[in-house]
N, C-alpha and C positions, 0 to 999 in steps of 0.2 A: 161657170154658173154665176149669174149676176144676182147679187142681193143688195139691198139698200143699206145695210149696216151689219155690225157683228152679230146682232140678235135676230136678223131677218132670215126668213126661210125662203128657199127657192120654190118656184111653182112646180106642180106635178109635171108640167110639160118640160121644164128645165131638167128635172131629174131624169125623166124618160129619155130625153135627148142625150144627156151625159152617159146614161147606161148604154144606149145604142152606140155612142162613140167608143166607149170602153170595149164593147163587144167587137166592134170592127178592129180595134187595135190588138185584141187578144185572140182573135179567131184562129190564127195558125198556131199559137203557143199554148193556149189554155182551153180552147173550145173546138179542137180539131174534129171531134166526133159529132158535132152538130151540123145540121144543114147549113150551107153557106149563106142562105138567104133568111135564116131564122132570126127574128127579133121578138122578144117577149112583149105581150100586149097588156098584161095585168101586173099589179105589184107582186103577187105571189110568184109569178113566172120570173119577174125581174130578180126577186130575192134568190130564187134557185140558181139563176145564171150567175149572179154575183158570188154565191157560195162556190159554184164550180170554178169560177175565175180564181177565187182565193185559194182553192186547193192546188192549183198549178202555177200560181203567179210568183214573180219576184216580189221582194219586200215593198217596193214603191207601188206596184200594181195592187198588191194585197191591201195596202193602206187606202188606196184610192177606192177600191171596191168596198172596203169597210165604211168609208165616209159616205158613199152612196147608200149603203144599207142603213146608216143612221138617218139619213134624210128620208128614206122610204118609211122607216119606223115613225118618224115625226109626221109624215103626211097622212098616215092612217094608223090605226091602233096596231101595236106590235103583234098582238095575238092574231089579228086579221091578216097581216102580211105573212106571218109564218104558217098560217093555216093551210095545210096540205089537203084540201078537200078533194074528193074523187073527181068532181067536176073540173077543177083546175088541172088536175093531173091528166085526165082524159083529154082535155083540150091540148095540153102540152104534147101528149103522145100523138094526137091526130095532126098536129102541126108538123110532125116529122122530126122533132128535136130529140127523139129517143130512138134506139135501135128498133128496126121493124120486127114485127112478130110478137111484141110484148102485149100490145093491145088486142084483146080478143072480143069480138062481137060488141064493140063499143064500151066494154067494161074493163075495169082494172082487175087483173087476176088476183085472187086471194090465195095465199100460200098457207098450207097447213103446218102446224108445229110438228116436227118430226117425232116428238114424244107422245103425241096424242093418237088415238086409234081411230 
C-alpha cells in the first residue's frame, strides 16, 4: 500500500486491493468455506472477511488483517463499518459466501429465544 508519509492514509481502492490480495493468500487456509470467486464489495463485507481471516490465521496474517481493519475504520466511521445491517447480510448471503439454505425468501431468518413462548 503506497502512502506519501507516515501520517498519510491509503485510498479506498488501495485498501480494497490489499484485502482482495489477502483473501487470495488465505483462501485455502482461512476461508476454505467461501466460494472460490468471492470478493467483498463493501466495507462491512470486507470487515467480516477480515474477522474470519483473523479467526483462522497465523500471527503475521492476523496482524496484517488487523492493520487492514484499522484502515477500513479510518476510511469510514467505525460504527458504519461494523454495522451488520440486514441488507448487507442478505447481499453477502446472496453472493454465495455463506452456506446454502440459510437465506429464505430473500430475508434473514429470525431465531426465537428458547426461553420465550
